[in-house]
N, C-alpha and C positions, 0 to 999 in steps of 0.2 A: 806729351799730348795733354791738352788741357781737359778739365773735367767737363763731363756731359751731364747736363741737368735735364731730368725728364719730369715734366709736370704730373700732378696727381691725376689729371683727366687722362693722360696717355697711359699711365699705369693701369688705370682701371679699364680702359679699353683693351689693353693687351690681355689682362686677366679674363675679361669676358671672352675674347677670341680663343684663348687657350682652353677655357672651360667648355666652350662649344665644341672644340676638337676632341676633348678628352672623353673616354668611354664613360657612359652613365653609371654611377655607383648607386645601387639601390639602398634606401634607408633601412637601418637595421629595424626589423619589426619590434614594435612594443609589445611587451608581455601583457596578454589580456589578464585582467583580474579575475580571480576565481568567482564563480557565480553564487549569489545568495540562493539558498534553497528552502522552500516552503513545501513540506510533505504532509498532506492532509489525508488521515486514515479514518474513515467512517467505520462504525462497528455494526456488523450484520446488515449493511446496505446490500440489497439484491441487484442483480444484473438488469432487472426491469424497473427499477425505482426512479429512474430520471426521465424527464420528458424526452431527452435526447437519445435515450435507449428504448423509447417506445411507450412510456407510461401514458395512459390516456387522461388521467385527471390530475396528476401531480405536476406542477409546473416549475421548472428549474432553469429560468432564463439565464442566469450568470454562468452556471456550469455549461449550458448549451453554448453560450457565447464563447466561453473559455475553450471549448472543443472546436469551435469554428475557427478561432484564432491560432489553434495548435493542432494537436492529433488526438483522435478518440481511438482508443484501442478496443477491438472486439473479441480478441482471443487472449485476454489477460487473465492470469491465474494467480491465486494465492497459494502458499506452500502447504497449507492445511485448512480444512473446512471449519476449524474452530479457532478460538481467540488466542490463547497463549502461544501455541506453536506457530501460528501465522505471524505474530509480532516477533517471535524469536528469530524467524527466517528473515524478516525485513531488517531487523537490527544487525544480524550477523552475516547476511548473505548465503547462509548454509541451511541445508534441510534441517528441520526440527529434530529429526531422529539422530542426526549427527551431533547436535549440541545438547542433548539430554533433555529436551522439553517437548516430547511428542504429544502430550496431552495438557489439559487446563490446570492451572494453579488455582487453589481456593483461598478464601481469607485467612485460613489457618495453617496453610502451607509454609514450611520453613524453606529458606534459601529462595533460589530463583534461577535466572540465567546465569550459567557457570561463569565464575570470575576469570576463568581462563580465555573466554571469549572476548575479542575486541569488538565493540559496538560501532555503529556507523558514526555516533556522536563522539566516541573516542578518537576515531581517525580524523574527523573533520576538526575537532578542537586542537589536535596536534598540528594541524595546517594553519592555525591561526583564527579559526572561526569562533564567533560567539554562538553558544548553542543553548536551545531551550526546548523544553517539552511541556505542552499544555494539554491535558486530557488524561484518558485512561492509559495506565502503564501495563499492568498485568504480566510483569516479567519479575516479580519479587517485591514483597511488601514487608520484609524484615530488615534489620540493620545490615548495611553493606550492600543492599540490592536495589535501592531507590534510584531513580533517573540520575540524581545528582551524584550518585556513586558510580554511574556508568557513562560518564562523558558529557553529560548535561550541566551546564553552568546554572540553570534555573528550572524549576519545576512547580506546576500548579495543577492539581487534578485529583482524580480518584485512583487508588492503587490497583484496583481491579474492576470487574463488571458491576454495573449499578444494581443488579439484582441479588448480589451476594450479601443478603440480609434476611432475616426471618420476614415472612414465612416461607420465602422461596428457597433459602439455604439454611441448613441447621448449623448455626454459628452463634457464638455469644460475642463476637467482635463487632463493634459499630462501624458503619461505613463512614469514614472521614474524608473530607477534602484535605489535601495536604499542601502546604507551601514548603518546598524543598522536602526536607525529611520531618517536618513538624505538622501534626494533625492541627486543623483549625478548630474552633470552639463550636462551629456550626453544627447543630443536631436537632432534628434530622437535617441531612443535606437537602437543600431546595434544588431539586433536580430540574425544575422548570427553567432555572436561570444558568444551567451548565453550559449550554452552547454559546450563549452570549458572553459569559465570563470568560471562557477559553479564548474567544475571539478577541476580546478586549486586551487580554494579557499579550496575545500575539501582536496586536496592533501596536501596543506600547513598546514591545521589543523591537519591532521594525523602526519605530520613530526614534529610538535610542541608539540606533546602529552606529551613527556617527562616521559612516564610510567604511566601517569594518565589515567583512564578510559575515553573514549569519546563516545559521541552520535552524529552522523552526520545525519541530515535529509536533503535528497537531493531531492526535488521535482521539477524535470526539468520542464521548460516552454514548452518543445517539447514533443510529436508532435501535440500539440493543433494548430489549423489553426489560422492564416497563418503559414506555416511551413517554416523554415529556417535552413540551414546547413552552416558550415564554409567553406571557399574557398577550403580547402584541401579535403573536402568530397563532394563538388558540382560536379555532373555528374559522380560520382564513382560507384554508386550502379546500378545493373541491375533492381531495382525495382523503377527507376525514382526518381523525387524530394523527395517524401515521403521515398523512400528507402534510399536516402542519409541521411535523418535525423535519421532514425532508426539505420543505421550502425554507425553513429556518437555517438548516445546513447551507442551502443555496445562497441564502443572504450572507452567511458567514464568509463563504468563498469570495462573493463580490465585495464585501468590506475589505478583505485582505488585498484583492486586486487593486482596488481603488486607492488604498493607503500606499502600496507599492508604487503606483503611478504618482501619486501626490509627492512622494519623497524623491522622485526622479530616479527610481531603481528599476523601471520596468524592463529596460533592455539588458539588465544584468541579474535577472531573477528567474530562476526555474521553479515553477509552480506545478505540483502533481497532486491529483485527487484520485483516491481509489478506496477500496473497502477491504476489511480483513478477511471476510468470508460472505457467503450467501446468507439469506434471511433465515430467521429462526421460525420456519413454518411448521417444523416438526417438533413443537414444544411437548415436554413431558407434562403429566397431569399437574405436578407441583406448581407450575406457572399460572394455573387458573385458580388458585386458592384465594385469591383477593383481587379486588378492582385495583388499578384500571386495565388489567390484562384482558384482552379478548383476542380471539384468533385473527381477526382482521386488522389488529395493530401491528402485525408482522408484515414484512415487505413481500416483494414478489421476485421471482426469477424470470418474469416475462414468460417466453414460451419454453425456457429451458426446464429439463426435468430435474427433480431433487431439490434439495435445500441445505441449509447448514447442517453440518454433521454427517453428510453423505458424500460419496465420491462420484455421484452423477454431476453433470455440468453445473447445475444450480448451486452446488455446494462450494465449488472452487473457482468458478469463472465469474468475475466481477467487473463492473465498469471502471475504466481507467482513462483519465484525461491528462494530457501533458502539454504545458504552455511555457514558451520562453520566447518572448517578442524578438523577432529579428533573427532567431537561431533556429527554432523549430518551425518549419513551414506550416502554414495554416491550411485549413480545409482538408485535412488528411483523415482518412478512416483506414486504420491498419489492422489487417486480420491475421498478422503474423503471430506465432506463439510467443508470449512474453510472460515474466513472472515478477513478483515482488522482489525476489533476490536479484533479478536483474537491475531493479531500480538502485539497489545497494551498489552493485558493481559500477553502474553508470555514473552515479554521483561521486564515487571515489575518484574515477578517472577524470571527471570534469574539475574536481578540485585539486587535482594533482597529488592525491594521497597514495601512499604506498599500500599495496595489498597486504592482507594479514599473513601471519605465518602459516595458518591453516588455509588450504585451498578453498577458493569460493565456488559455490554451485551456481551462483548468478554470472551472468554474462553482460558485457557492455552493450547497450541498446542504441547508442549513438547513431550508428550507420542505419539502423532500422527506422529511427525517428526522423533522420534528416536526408537520407539518400535513398530511401525505398528498398534497402537491402532486405534479403530474407532473414528469417529467424535464426539466431545461432544455436538454437535447440532442435536436434533431430527428434528427441523424444521428450514428453512431459509425463512424469509419474504422479499418481494420485494416492496419498497416504491417508489412512484413518488410524490415529495414535501411531503404533509402531508397525502397523500392518500395511503392506503395499497392495492396493485393491485394483488398481487399473493403470493403464499406460496409453498414451496416444502418441501418434506422429502427425504429420501434416494433414492426413486424411483419416486415418482409422484410429478407433479407441477400443481396446479390450478391456473388460472388467471381469474379474474373477473374484466374487465376494458374496456375502449374504444380501439379500435384497434390502433396499433402504429408500423406499419412495417418499413422496412428499409428506404424508402425515404420519410416518412411522418414525419415532425417535430412536436414534441409535443408542440412547441412554438405556433403552429397553431391551437391547440385544442380549442374547444368551449364547453361551458357547455351542449350543446345539443348532443354532440357525443353519439352514441349508445354504450351500454355496451354489451360486449360479454362474454360468459363463455366458457372457453377452459380448457381441461384436457390433459396433456401430460405425457407419461411414459418416463422420462428422462434416464432410464437404456437402453431401447430399441431404443429410438427416442430422443437423446440429442439435435437435431436440430429443435425440435418442429414443425415438419412437419404435424403430424397426430393427430387431436383432437379426443380423445377417451372417451368424457365425457358421451355419451349415453350408451356406453357399461360398464361403472363403476360407477353407481349412488352412491354406498356406499362409494367409495373414494371421490367422490365430496362433499357428506354430511360431511365426517369426516374433510376434508381440509377447507371446508367452516366454519365449526364450530371453527376450529383453527384460521382462519382469524378473526373471531369475537372476540375470546379470545385475540389475539395479538393486535388488535385495541383497545380493552378495556384497556389493560395493557399500551400501549404506547401513547394513546391519538390520534391516527390516525383516519382518516375517511375511509369510504368504499364507493364503487360505487354502492353497492346494499343494501337493506334493511334487516338487520338481521332477 
């Protein structure tokens, strides 16, 4: 038989016909790159301090727009109503009483967050992230405990609260701005420029990313008292000096969002804004010993009861806004219980990072943020230092502790303070105005038993005998 020659066209037509008959083979999905993460943590910002959360004279258009383009959380809690333990929980995903930091560190404190604890920055850097912290640390200011010792490639900021200098605090240690582990020569620190300088550091870090995933932790020093704004924002807000400070923070958020968009990173960057605890409305007398501190320079919890340092809602419930263009649906208002420790767990999962050896207390919030799923938490406990003072479920909150209302500082507590038992229906009365314990003894008994169980699990104390 002679050779049969088939032209190229015929071969191509045959291949096309065969491919049309063959079953369709789906393309292998391309692995999505891990998201960039910008986590902005205001200091002592109250639940009612943003216009999107009801403030009548302070205007925060960029944060309000961020909430519109993503999710606004209305039952979001910090793990503690004061600075150090709140930050310890965010960095570890675990209750502060578990990690040995249930109370605040001072400028002369030795050590800091236990070196046995893996931080969020540790985990992300192990996943190939560039990591940076710009702002207030407050988890250790001695050798071995700075941010660059705890997983961050770069650091610029204050090692603790901006009031931890005379006359407010009895210390001989000057307040320094640090670059990594080295104090700068700036004395005294120009606090009017802190918000702007932290923002500029973050902007440069984004612009230098070069396509590598990055994690920016931006724990602002403001609006912790004493409050300061840059010259550009002084006298600008209808909300007075405090309003000036908040509106500059709003500018900072907008500046970061703009740079993310300019760098073409908008669709692969998760941006979170929240606060470490409620406002310092219950200031002790030492804070009034010099200008510029006035009572009205503190923030507001809006209609919520209590403030920083209390286990009423105003101490632990804070604003929280989450935005990721194209991934977190916009125009959401989410009333499910969520915590800062959940942010830790969620970011780990999104980055593909392994969980730590120690079990997390936070839970992944992704389904809550994207699918309308219910909270992963059945209960939320409220701690003051090492004492468990309250617990809530989806509806009820039981508080068994000494009274701690708006203008009574818990720094002035004594061991002889009376213990009160209060039950609130947070669905009908989120402002904790009406104690309904006598009408619902069964709820009291159930939640009291839950408090005992949580105290046993965490090692916390109780103000009552189980």
